[in-house]
Backbone as a chain_set.jsonl record, in Angstrom:
{"seq": "MSVDPELLKVIASMDSLADLNRFFEDIFTPAELDDISLRWKLMKDLHHGLTQRKIAEKYGISLCKITRGSKILKDKNSLVFKILNS", "coords": {"N": [[0.839, -1.088, -0.273], [0.643, 2.327, -0.76], [0.756, 5.925, 0.009], [-1.575, 8.027, -0.441], [-1.472, 10.166, -2.949], [-2.71, 12.603, -3.158], [-2.82, 13.321, -0.592], [0.084, 13.084, 0.456], [0.705, 15.436, -1.062], [-0.459, 17.664, 0.145], [0.494, 17.228, 2.677], [3.114, 18.408, 1.845], [2.693, 20.757, 1.285], [2.329, 22.179, 3.26], [3.659, 25.017, 5.496], [4.321, 25.487, 7.762], [5.34, 24.246, 11.156], [3.461, 24.28, 13.064], [0.898, 24.163, 11.935], [1.41, 21.879, 10.482], [1.909, 20.075, 12.707], [-0.703, 20.253, 13.804], [-2.494, 19.461, 11.653], [-1.492, 16.818, 11.561], [-2.629, 15.857, 14.245], [-5.15, 16.164, 13.952], [-5.86, 14.297, 11.697], [-4.867, 11.519, 12.738], [-4.839, 9.161, 15.078], [-4.089, 9.635, 18.661], [-2.694, 7.217, 19.481], [-1.928, 6.378, 16.978], [-0.15, 8.564, 16.122], [1.846, 8.227, 18.303], [2.991, 6.057, 17.385], [4.218, 6.49, 15.494], [6.1, 8.63, 16.007], [7.617, 6.961, 17.635], [8.572, 5.307, 16.167], [10.231, 6.876, 14.595], [12.122, 7.735, 16.732], [13.307, 5.483, 17.482], [14.377, 4.75, 15.0], [16.652, 6.738, 15.153], [17.908, 6.048, 17.294], [18.992, 3.592, 16.405], [20.599, 4.355, 14.471], [22.578, 5.978, 15.891], [24.248, 4.332, 17.031], [23.066, 2.619, 19.022], [22.305, -0.685, 20.42], [19.713, -2.981, 19.432], [18.574, -4.477, 21.421], [19.011, -2.626, 23.652], [17.678, -0.531, 22.728], [14.89, -1.879, 23.087], [14.409, -2.168, 25.394], [14.666, 0.399, 26.369], [12.568, 1.527, 25.376], [10.52, -0.08, 26.02], [9.725, -2.112, 24.088], [9.279, -4.682, 21.649], [11.966, -6.674, 19.811], [11.104, -7.082, 17.434], [9.76, -5.042, 16.364], [12.006, -3.203, 16.167], [13.621, -4.528, 14.088], [12.555, -3.844, 11.572], [13.253, -1.162, 11.461], [16.154, -1.23, 11.88], [16.761, -2.645, 9.094], [15.97, -1.409, 7.367], [17.733, 1.147, 7.809], [20.024, -0.451, 7.139], [20.149, -0.166, 4.378], [21.876, 1.688, 2.198], [21.101, 3.176, 0.223], [18.299, 4.066, 1.439], [15.951, 6.758, 1.94], [15.946, 7.31, 4.766], [18.251, 6.729, 5.719], [20.073, 8.335, 4.47], [18.738, 10.753, 5.385], [19.199, 11.127, 8.095], [22.25, 10.856, 8.024], [22.652, 13.251, 7.011]], "CA": [[-0.079, -0.086, 0.013], [1.427, 3.477, -0.542], [0.539, 6.977, 0.664], [-2.415, 8.868, -1.373], [-0.813, 11.21, -3.549], [-2.908, 14.067, -2.671], [-1.984, 13.352, 1.222], [1.344, 13.65, 0.437], [0.797, 17.015, -1.619], [-1.095, 18.323, 1.018], [1.342, 17.387, 3.899], [4.187, 18.985, 1.536], [2.508, 22.024, 1.141], [2.671, 23.113, 4.689], [5.038, 25.66, 5.606], [4.575, 25.537, 9.267], [5.26, 23.009, 11.936], [2.552, 24.309, 13.837], [-0.103, 23.62, 10.962], [1.634, 20.49, 10.193], [1.408, 19.412, 13.965], [-2.106, 20.45, 14.509], [-2.722, 18.637, 10.607], [-1.348, 15.397, 11.963], [-3.43, 15.674, 15.52], [-6.718, 15.861, 13.299], [-5.93, 13.047, 11.106], [-4.022, 10.641, 13.253], [-5.174, 9.186, 16.427], [-3.142, 9.568, 19.74], [-1.771, 5.938, 19.25], [-0.927, 6.51, 15.71], [0.969, 9.542, 16.421], [2.983, 7.674, 19.276], [3.681, 4.966, 16.854], [5.147, 7.471, 14.21], [7.111, 9.26, 16.588], [8.294, 6.194, 18.389], [9.751, 4.452, 14.632], [11.479, 7.808, 14.402], [13.048, 7.593, 17.775], [14.108, 4.138, 17.324], [15.587, 4.575, 13.922], [17.626, 7.555, 15.397], [18.949, 5.655, 18.166], [19.803, 2.524, 15.736], [21.707, 5.033, 13.657], [23.621, 6.617, 16.732], [24.798, 2.796, 17.462], [22.391, 1.747, 20.066], [22.081, -2.012, 20.036], [18.298, -3.136, 19.514], [18.415, -4.859, 22.675], [19.043, -1.407, 24.509], [16.316, 0.454, 22.113], [13.797, -2.424, 23.24], [14.528, -1.806, 26.877], [14.574, 2.037, 26.574], [10.807, 1.824, 25.273], [9.721, -0.977, 26.533], [9.095, -2.624, 22.999], [9.652, -6.06, 21.138], [12.705, -6.586, 19.095], [10.577, -7.483, 16.052], [9.327, -3.618, 16.254], [12.928, -2.551, 15.986], [14.205, -4.955, 13.04], [12.381, -3.259, 10.305], [14.082, 0.129, 11.023], [17.294, -1.793, 11.284], [16.568, -3.177, 7.885], [15.857, 0.03, 6.434], [19.204, 1.512, 7.95], [21.226, -1.219, 6.262], [20.147, 0.161, 3.101], [22.498, 2.874, 2.119], [20.151, 4.106, -0.571], [17.352, 4.444, 1.974], [16.151, 8.045, 2.354], [15.995, 7.682, 6.0], [19.379, 6.648, 5.813], [20.234, 9.898, 3.98], [18.43, 12.238, 6.299], [19.981, 10.727, 9.292], [23.34, 10.997, 7.839], [22.82, 14.587, 6.822]], "C": [[0.809, 1.4, 0.167], [0.42, 4.698, -0.165], [-0.385, 7.531, -0.343], [-1.44, 9.913, -1.96], [-0.984, 12.667, -3.093], [-2.497, 14.433, -1.25], [-0.744, 14.152, 1.021], [1.667, 15.156, -0.338], [0.483, 18.096, -0.403], [-0.166, 18.683, 2.541], [2.499, 18.531, 3.081], [4.198, 20.646, 1.321], [2.686, 22.984, 2.451], [3.638, 23.458, 5.065], [5.316, 26.081, 7.061], [4.24, 24.459, 10.079], [4.163, 23.099, 12.705], [1.135, 23.97, 13.044], [-0.203, 22.274, 10.817], [1.245, 19.335, 11.302], [0.045, 19.278, 14.073], [-2.939, 19.292, 13.141], [-2.845, 16.915, 11.197], [-2.384, 14.992, 13.492], [-4.989, 15.428, 14.98], [-6.751, 14.842, 12.376], [-5.568, 11.717, 11.744], [-4.692, 10.627, 14.871], [-3.877, 9.318, 17.531], [-2.24, 8.49, 19.518], [-0.947, 5.988, 18.064], [0.191, 7.47, 15.646], [2.296, 9.151, 17.207], [3.775, 6.547, 18.206], [4.566, 5.514, 15.763], [6.357, 7.779, 15.031], [8.113, 8.149, 17.329], [9.374, 5.431, 17.06], [10.442, 5.721, 14.559], [12.524, 8.044, 15.424], [13.992, 6.487, 17.585], [15.062, 4.25, 16.256], [16.757, 5.494, 14.525], [18.561, 6.906, 16.378], [19.667, 4.566, 17.602], [21.001, 3.378, 15.111], [22.993, 5.773, 14.564], [24.387, 5.266, 17.178], [24.148, 2.002, 18.458], [22.091, 0.546, 19.629], [20.224, -2.238, 20.09], [17.915, -3.673, 20.876], [18.294, -3.579, 23.855], [17.696, -0.519, 23.929], [15.18, -0.35, 22.916], [13.545, -1.982, 24.735], [14.096, -0.444, 27.348], [13.218, 1.981, 26.437], [9.965, 1.052, 25.322], [8.81, -1.783, 24.988], [9.841, -3.704, 22.631], [10.93, -5.728, 20.06], [12.455, -6.696, 17.698], [10.159, -5.862, 15.774], [10.704, -3.012, 15.599], [13.704, -3.151, 14.716], [13.58, -4.254, 11.959], [13.124, -2.094, 10.418], [15.236, -0.221, 10.907], [17.545, -2.215, 9.873], [16.707, -2.01, 6.951], [17.049, 0.983, 6.502], [20.217, 0.896, 7.114], [21.373, -1.07, 4.818], [20.702, 1.518, 2.956], [21.899, 3.837, 1.276], [18.936, 4.761, 0.188], [17.108, 5.906, 2.212], [16.2, 8.122, 3.55], [17.411, 7.434, 6.432], [20.073, 7.955, 5.319], [20.17, 10.76, 4.62], [19.112, 11.896, 7.571], [21.481, 11.272, 9.455], [23.815, 12.539, 7.425], [23.218, 15.975, 7.971]], "O": [[1.565, 1.561, 1.125], [-0.766, 4.391, -0.041], [0.187, 7.499, -1.433], [-0.622, 10.435, -1.202], [-0.172, 13.544, -2.796], [-2.001, 15.483, -0.842], [-0.511, 15.336, 1.261], [2.69, 15.822, -0.182], [1.115, 19.122, -0.151], [-0.085, 19.706, 3.22], [2.752, 19.543, 3.736], [5.115, 21.463, 1.228], [3.064, 24.152, 2.55], [4.61, 22.707, 5.145], [6.235, 26.792, 7.468], [3.217, 23.788, 9.945], [3.74, 22.025, 13.132], [0.259, 23.456, 13.74], [-1.201, 21.559, 10.909], [0.654, 18.266, 11.149], [-0.418, 18.196, 14.433], [-3.785, 18.465, 13.479], [-3.792, 16.131, 11.249], [-2.779, 13.839, 13.67], [-5.813, 14.672, 15.495], [-7.888, 14.403, 12.207], [-6.045, 10.733, 11.18], [-4.959, 11.575, 15.61], [-2.736, 9.082, 17.137], [-1.046, 8.744, 19.361], [0.261, 5.763, 17.981], [1.299, 7.201, 15.18], [3.438, 9.537, 16.953], [4.976, 6.287, 18.279], [5.526, 4.916, 15.277], [7.46, 7.281, 14.803], [9.28, 8.452, 17.574], [10.57, 5.145, 17.108], [11.64, 5.483, 14.413], [13.639, 8.472, 15.127], [15.219, 6.578, 17.542], [16.257, 3.975, 16.368], [17.886, 5.017, 14.406], [19.774, 7.115, 16.365], [20.806, 4.351, 18.014], [22.184, 3.075, 15.264], [24.093, 6.064, 14.092], [25.374, 5.528, 17.866], [24.543, 0.876, 18.761], [21.609, 0.467, 18.499], [19.578, -1.542, 20.873], [16.888, -3.243, 21.4], [17.528, -3.664, 24.815], [16.879, 0.041, 24.659], [14.402, 0.404, 23.499], [12.481, -1.483, 25.103], [13.419, -0.161, 28.336], [12.565, 2.393, 27.396], [8.829, 1.183, 24.866], [7.593, -1.944, 24.895], [10.963, -3.85, 23.117], [10.935, -4.636, 19.493], [13.313, -6.48, 16.842], [10.372, -5.567, 14.598], [10.584, -2.359, 14.562], [14.479, -2.351, 14.191], [14.476, -4.001, 11.154], [13.782, -1.855, 9.405], [15.795, 0.25, 9.917], [18.712, -2.093, 9.501], [17.465, -1.841, 5.996], [17.411, 1.585, 5.491], [21.091, 1.507, 6.499], [22.263, -1.551, 4.116], [20.132, 2.467, 3.497], [22.039, 5.051, 1.419], [18.5, 5.834, -0.228], [18.074, 6.466, 2.731], [16.592, 9.254, 3.834], [17.771, 7.923, 7.503], [20.704, 8.546, 6.195], [21.057, 11.605, 4.737], [19.698, 12.88, 8.024], [21.944, 11.866, 10.429], [24.969, 12.964, 7.475], [23.319, 17.124, 7.539]]}, "num_chains": 1, "name": "protein.A"}
């Protein structure tokens, strides 16, 4: 499944973090926002060299949740890898 192009255009058009935050709060549930934020935090932790076990302990999550982020960061062509290296 891919993200609706119209939604991506709406998000890309926002020029204010406050507006973007409000939009996210309007369309995502608190749990969905927590999941997105957690995914970003664990990917940053992986990038900074924390082990999957330490991250699992830090956030109280399973290793399975971290494995996806680890796989993404192993792909040197992934956009997330490039963003975290900039």
